[in-house]
C-alpha positions in Angstrom: -13.3 -64.8 -20.1 -10.0 -62.9 -21.8 -11.8 -63.1 -25.1 -14.5 -61.3 -23.7 -12.3 -58.9 -21.9 -10.5 -58.5 -25.0 -13.2 -57.8 -27.1 -14.3 -54.4 -24.7 -10.7 -53.4 -23.9 -10.4 -52.1 -27.5 -7.3 -49.7 -28.0 -9.8 -46.7 -28.3 -11.9 -47.5 -24.7 -8.0 -48.6 -23.3 -7.1 -44.5 -24.8 -10.2 -43.1 -23.3 -10.0 -45.2 -19.9 -6.3 -43.0 -19.6 -7.4 -40.0 -20.2 -10.3 -40.1 -17.6 -7.7 -41.5 -15.1 -5.0 -38.8 -16.7 -7.9 -35.9 -15.8 -8.4 -37.7 -11.9 -5.1 -37.2 -11.3 -5.2 -33.7 -12.5 -8.7 -32.8 -10.8 -7.2 -34.5 -7.6 -3.9 -32.3 -7.9 -5.8 -29.3 -8.6 -8.1 -29.9 -5.1 -5.2 -30.3 -3.7 -3.9 -26.8 -4.5 -6.7 -25.2 -4.2 -7.4 -26.6 -0.6 -4.0 -24.8 0.3 -4.3 -21.9 -1.2 -7.9 -21.1 0.2 -6.6 -22.2 3.3 -3.6 -19.6 3.0 -5.9 -17.1 2.0 -8.2 -17.7 5.0 -5.2 -17.5 7.3 -5.5 -21.3 8.7 -2.5 -23.2 8.7 -2.5 -23.7 5.1 0.2 -26.7 5.3 -2.3 -29.0 7.7 -5.0 -28.4 5.3 -3.0 -29.3 1.9 -1.9 -32.5 4.2 -5.6 -33.4 4.9 -6.7 -33.0 1.4 -4.5 -35.3 0.2 -6.7 -38.2 1.4 -9.0 -38.4 -1.5 -12.5 -36.9 -0.9 -12.6 -36.8 2.5 -9.8 -34.4 2.9 -11.4 -31.6 0.9 -15.3 -32.3 2.5 -13.6 -31.8 5.8 -11.5 -28.6 4.6 -15.3 -27.4 3.8 -16.9 -28.1 6.9 -14.3 -26.7 9.0 -12.5 -24.1 6.7 -12.8 -19.8 8.5 -15.6 -18.3 7.7 -13.9 -15.2 6.4 -10.8 -14.9 4.4 -8.0 -13.1 6.1 -8.2 -9.8 4.1 -12.5 -9.5 4.7 -11.4 -10.1 8.6 -9.1 -7.5 8.6 -11.5 -4.9 6.6 -14.4 -6.0 8.7 -11.9 -5.2 12.4 -11.4 -1.9 10.5 -14.8 -1.0 10.0 -16.0 -1.9 13.6 -12.8 0.3 14.7 -13.9 3.0 12.4 -17.8 2.6 13.9 -15.9 2.9 17.2 -13.9 6.0 16.7 -17.2 8.0 15.1 -19.6 6.5 18.3 -16.7 8.0 20.7 -17.6 11.6 19.1 -21.3 11.1 20.7 -21.8 11.1 24.2 -25.6 10.7 26.0 -26.7 13.4 28.4 -26.4 12.5 32.0 -29.8 14.0 32.7 -32.1 12.4 30.3 -30.2 9.4 27.9 -30.4 11.7 24.8 -27.8 11.0 22.0 -25.8 13.7 21.9 -22.2 15.4 19.9 -19.3 15.1 21.9 -19.3 19.3 21.5 -22.9 20.3 22.7 -23.0 22.7 25.3 -26.6 22.1 25.9 -28.6 19.0 25.7 -31.4 19.6 22.3 -33.5 17.6 24.3 -34.0 18.8 27.9 -31.9 21.5 27.7 -29.5 20.4 30.5 -26.0 21.9 30.7 -23.4 19.5 29.2 -20.4 21.8 29.1 -18.9 25.5 30.1 -18.3 27.9 27.3 -14.8 29.7 27.6 -15.8 33.8 27.5 -12.2 34.2 25.6 -12.9 31.9 22.8 -16.2 30.2 22.9 -15.2 27.4 23.2 -17.0 23.9 25.1 -15.1 22.9 28.2 -15.6 19.8 30.1 -16.6 20.7 33.5 -13.8 19.0 35.0 -11.1 21.2 33.3 -10.0 24.2 35.3 -8.6 26.1 32.5 -9.4 26.3 28.6 -7.0 24.6 26.4 -7.5 26.7 23.2 -6.7 30.2 24.8 -5.4 29.8 28.1 -8.3 31.3 30.3 -8.5 29.9 33.7 -12.1 28.5 34.8 -12.3 30.6 37.5 -12.5 33.9 34.6 -15.5 32.2 33.2 -17.5 31.9 36.5 -16.3 35.6 37.4 -18.0 36.8 34.3 -21.0 34.4 33.4 -22.6 37.0 31.4 -19.2 37.7 29.3 -20.6 34.5 26.9 -24.3 35.8 26.5 -22.8 39.2 25.3 -19.8 38.8 23.3 
């Protein structure tokens, strides 16, 4: 049996096997490093995943199945986009009368022509109905009621 094994394990085959073992060790180390780096970029506990990935094959498969879906930078960018969309939507509202989407500075609803805001007779800025004074020029709101035609004539 030793003679048969000696015939197959020539120095060339031994060298090839040593090289294959070396490649497997390098691949193993690279997989552990990749797992730790990918977990770090995704905002996961990279130290824990590096230890888990030390279990050959099973650790890496567990990581691939359980890792967070987005990189940390992509998640932050997505949160910023959502915040930007919310801020853009804050510039819009709905008409209380018909529900039509209107800009925050509209005075009348373009759909049902309901009055959304008052108009300052002095500076012609749109005023919220709750305001008692124009924040742009300081004109009291009762002046706008006293001269309702002033906004139309100017």
